[in-house]
N, C-alpha and C positions, 0 to 999 in steps of 0.2 A: 775507447782506446785505453783509458786508465784501467778499466776492468781487465783488459787483456794483459796489460803490463803487470798488474797484481798477480794474475794467474801464472804468468811466466816466471816471475820471481819466486812464487810459492813452489813451483815445480823444481826449480833449480836449487833452491835453498832449503827445501824440506819444511817450509812454513805451512801451518795448517790453514786451509782455505776457509773463508766465510761460507755459510750455507748457500748464500745467493750466488757464489762463484763456483761452487762445486758442480760439475756437470752431471746431469742425469745420464743414465746408461740403460739402453734397451738392447739386449742380446737375443737376436733371432737365430735359433738353431734348428735347421732342418734335420730330418732323420733319413739316412741312406741316400741322400741326394748326391748325384754325381757331379764331378767338376764341370762336365760339359752339358748340364741339364738346363741351363738358363740361356735365354737369347743373347744376353750380353757376354756370355762365355762361349758363344759360337754354335749353339745347337741350331740345326737347320730348320727346325719346325716349331720349337717352343715359343709360347707367347707369355712373357713375364714382364709386362709393362711397369709394374710397381718397382720391381727390383732393378730393371734397366734404368729407371729414373733415379733410383737411389745411387746407382753406380755413376751416373752422370753428375750427380750432386756431390759425390765424394770420390774416394779412391778405390779402385778395384785392383786387388793383388792376384798375381798369377803363380806365386810360389809360397802359398800358405799351406800349413800342414796341421794334421791332428795328431794326437798322442796314442791312439789305439785304432785297431782295425775292426772293432765292434763297439757297440753303443756305450756300455758301462766304462770300459777303459778310457775311451775318448773323453767322456765327460769328467772322469776322475782327474785326468791331467789338467784340464781347464780349471776345475774348481780348486785344485791344491798346488799347482805348479810343480808337482812331482810325477815322474814317469810311472805309469801304472804297474810296471814290473817291480817297483820298489815296495809294493803292498803285499804282505804275505797272505793276508786274508782277502778273499774276493769281495770287492767293494760293494757290489749290489746286495750281498747278503750280510755284510758286517759293517758297512759304513767306512769312514775314513780314519777311525781310531783317533789318535791324538794329533793328526795332521790339521793344520789351520786352513780354513777355506777363505776364498775371497769375500764371500758374503758375510762371514763373521767379522772380518776386518772392516768392511764397509759399514756394517751395523754399528760398530764401535765408533766410527767416524760420523755418525749422525744420519746415515742413510735409512730411508724406508725401503725395505727389501721385499721382493715378491718373486715367486716362481710359478709358472703356469705351463701346463702340458706334461710332457714325458718327464719322468723322474729317473729311475734306474741308477741311483747313486747311494742306496742304502735302504735298510728295512723300515726306518722311521720316516713318516711323511707328515707328522704333526707340525702345525705352525710353531716356529721357533727353532726347528732343526737347522743346523748350520747357520744360525743367525738370521734365518729367513722369516720375516714377519708373517707373510701370507703365502701358503702353498696351495695353489689351484683354486682358491677363492670359494665362492658359493657353489654347492653342488647343483647341477641342472640337468634337465632332460636333454639327452643327446640324440633323440630320434630325428631331429631336423638335419642330421648329417646328410640324409638322402637328398636334401634340397640345397643345403648351404655348404656342404663339404665337411669332411671328417675333422678338420681342425677349427671349425667355426667357433665351437664353444671355448677353445683355448684363447682365441682372440677376444671373445666376449669377456672372459674373466680378466684378461690383461687390461682391457679397456676400462673395466670397472675399477681396477686397482689404480690405474692412471688417473681417472677422474676423481677418485677418493683422496688422492694424495697430491694432486697438482697445486692446490691452493695452500698447502701446508708449507711452513718455512723449513722444509727438509728436502734434500735432494733424493732422487729416486733411482733405485737399481732394480731391473727386472730381467729374469730369464724367461724367455718366451720360446719354449721348446716344443715344436709341433711333432706330429707323427708321420707326416708326409715326407718322403715317399716309401716308408717302411712297408713290408708285406703286411696285409694284403692290399694291393692296389686294385680297387674296384669302385671307381667313381660313378656318380649318377650319369645317366646317358646324356643329359643336357650338357655336362661338362665335356665328355668325349666328343660329342657332336660338334663342338667348336673346332674340332680338327678333322672333320669328316672328309675334307679334301686331301688329307695327307696320304700320300702313297710313298712308302719308304724306298729311297734310293740307297742301297747298301754301300755304294761307292763313296758316300759322304761320311762313312763311319770307319773306325779302325778295326783291327783284327779281333779285339776283345768284344766289340759289339757284333761283329759278324758271327762269332761263336754263339752269342746270346740269341741272335736271330735263328740260328740252327737249332738251338735248344728249344726255342719257342715252337718251332715246327715239330720237333720230337714230341712235344706235348699236344700235338695236333692243333696248334694255334695258328692264327693268321697274324703275321707281323705288322700289317697295317692296322688291324684292329687293336693289337696289343700296344702299339705305339700311341694310337689315339687315346686309349684309356690312360696310359702313363702320363701323357701330356695334359690330359684333362685334370688329373690329380694335382700335378704341379701347378697348373693354372689356378686351381682353387686355393692352393697355398699362397700364391702370389696375390690373389684377390684379397685374402684375409690380411696379409701384410699391408696391402694398400689401405685397407680400412683402418688398421691400427695407426699407420703413419698419418693418415688424414686427421685422426683424433689428436695426435701430437701437435699438429698445426692448429687445430681448433682451440686447443688449450694454451696456445702461445708458448709451447715448449721447444719448438724446433731449434732456435738459436743456441740454446745451451744443453742440447741433448746429443750424446754420442749414440748413434745407431750402428750396430754391427750385424751383418748377416753372414752365416756360414752353414756348413753341414758337418755332421759328426764323423763322417768317413765316406768312402766311396760307395757306389751303387751296388745293390744286392744282386746276386746271380739269379738266373732263371732255373730254379730247382726247388724241390720240396725235401723235407727231412723226416717226414712222419711214417714212411713205409708204404706198402702197397695199397692200403685201404684208405687213401686220401679222399676227403669229401670232394664232390664235383666243384663246389664253390672255391675250394682252395686250389684245385687244378686250374680253374678259370683265372684266378688271381695270379698264379705263377706265370702264366703266359704273358702277363702285363708287366713283368719286372724288367723293363727295358731302359733303365737308367743308364746314362752315358758317362764314361770317364773322360770324354773328349779325345785327345790324341794319346792319352796315357794307357799303359798296360795294367790289366787287373781291375780289382774292385774290392768290395767288402770282403773281409777275412784274409786279404792279402796285404803284404807290405810293399808291393809294387806301387808305383806312383799313382795309379788309378785307385788304389785303396786308401792312400793317406794324404794325397794332395786334393785340396777342396777349394771351392769358391770362397772368397773373403772380400766383403764390401764394407767400407766404413764411411760414415758421413758425420761430420761435425762442422757446421758452417763457420767460416772464419778461422778455423784451426787446421782441419784436414783439407788438403788441396782438392778442389773440385775438378771433375772431368779428367782425372789422371789415372793412368794404368801403371802400377809399379811391377815391372817384370824382372827386377834385379835383386830385390831384398828377399831373403828367406826368413819367414816368420812362422811361428807355431803357437798352438793353444797352450803349450807348456809355458809360454811367456805371458799368458793372460793375467795371472795374479800380480806379478811385479809391475806390469805395464799399467794396469788399471789403478793400482795403488799410487803410482807416480802421477798419473793424470788427475787423480782426485785428491791429492794431498793426504792420502791415507797412510798411517804408520804401518810399515810392513814388518810384522813380527814373526813371519813364517821362516823357520830356519832351513838352511841347506837346500835351497830351491834348485831345481834342474833347469828352469827357464831363466830368461834374462829380460831386463826392461828394454822393450823396443818402442817406447812411446815416441822417440824421435823419428822412427821409421813411420809410424802411424801418421805423424804430423808432417811428413814430406821428405825426410832424409832418405837417401839411398845408400845404405852402408851394408857391409857384410856382418852377419851375426858372429858372435864370439864363441858360442857354445854349440857342440854337436847335437844332433837329434838322433835318439835311439828308439828302436821299437823291439819289443819282445813281449809275448803273452806271459801270464803268470804260471810258468811251468819251467822247472830247472832244465828240462831237455828241449825246450822250445828254441827255434831258430831265430837269431837276432839279426837286425839290420841297422845301419848307421848312415847318416848323411853328414859329410864334412865338406864345406865349400861346394863345388860342383860334383863331387864324387858321391856315389851311392853304392855301398858295399853290403852284400848279403852273405853272411857267414853260414851258408847252408852245406849240409853233408849228404843230402839225398842223392840217389843214383841218377835221377832224371836231369838235374841241373848242376849239382855241386855248388861251390861258391860262385858268386856273380859280382862283377864290378862294372858300373856304367858311368860314363861322363854325361851328366844330365844337360850340360850346356850344349853339347853336340848331338846328343842322343836321348832326347826327352822321352821317347817311346820305349826305351830300354830294349833295344834290339841287338846290340853288339856287345857281347860279354868280353871285357878287356882283362880278365884275370891273368891270362897267360902273357899278355903284352905289357902289363904294368905290375910286375911282382913287388916292386918297392912300395907302391901305393897300397897294394893288398896287405903287405906286412904292417904298414903304418896303421891302416884302419882296423886290421885284425887286433892289433895291440890296443887300440882305443876300446874296441868291443870287449876284449878280455879284461881290461882294467875295470870297465863298467860292471861286467858280470860279477867280478870279485866282490863288489859292494852290495849285490842283491841278496835277497833271502835264500837260504839253502833248502827251504821247504815251503810249499804253498798249500793252503787248504783248497779243496776242490769246490767249484760252484755247486750250489744245491742241485741244479739240474743234472750235473754230472754224477753226483752221489746217487740220485734216483736211478740213473741208467745203470750204475754199477750194481745196485741191488737187484735189478731185473735179470742180470746175467747169470 
């Protein structure tokens, strides 16, 4: 009880916490996993017992957002608290420049910091980058992916770091960023066989998913087989997370460890981008890209809800309400840096953040956020979108759709465009977007991949 009081006073008054009082943080980030891909988020066939249990022991959010529609921008917003469009140079190629990262701030506050799995946030991966002590740990043979799943080695290195630092008088921060369910989804047969009884009932899925099923058939695929393979890959992810959480318990760290699980954006489409001469193995894998956005429209590469709304589960025993579903509060990974700073008693020296401290929401408050959420890729001609309150506005000028406005409270699937019915709302949100765009770079460097394509033309 005394310890909790000290923690609360520290958060409210900005007092530095003692090492023993600072919570450990384990951030589990899936890759391309859809909002509807977990059993606890409504998938009709998925088996995700570890994450379902985590949700029962903590709080599950239904209005959590990422900052980008692809991997690097999404991770950038989380690490820096700045919208990806504010970076003139593509972050995967150039890093974050002089922007402050959450890991640098935590390192200064006495945290042991680690990063395991996918990177995609800069050209440097040496230990010490962004204040991270250990990046991906000891190199290991990954041939056992065929029997243990493709993210098994990520969990292995994370566990090694946890074991090495658990007895030290320092709090721990870990990014555990898996590769599942990014392309190519091609799990061992033993994993997909766990779902051998699955026969897809398309009526249980929305229009976005039914389009995917059709694309799978166009690849001469079987949707039942594709779904079984996708679910097997997700099952192996869940199994690895269960193994890591078991180790947290064995080391006696559960009580003072914040565990967060989410995904970097919505599920990938069923398609290939390499041209006509695709390898048969890649075509086989493309048929398996059947991740679900749940009831939401779109997926990866789109700003629709299915592309930017993601699962978000948080557990912190005695602090975060257990068994709760927060369906009212809008949160985003743009809020990660200020929120984590608040909960850990870390001095936040990052200037001009785009996110806000939502620690009170994580701890059980149900309030409305104060800052809008913007999305735009790093291109001056790119189409922007904004969410303010329940309104989502797309300032698009293409012939197919034009601008779009949706009331997400009444129309979460974004089926009824209200642009003509709500001109005042459109003007207000267009003004917010235009004011934001005026602050963005006037020129962007192209990602290296794009530069290579231009040279081939």
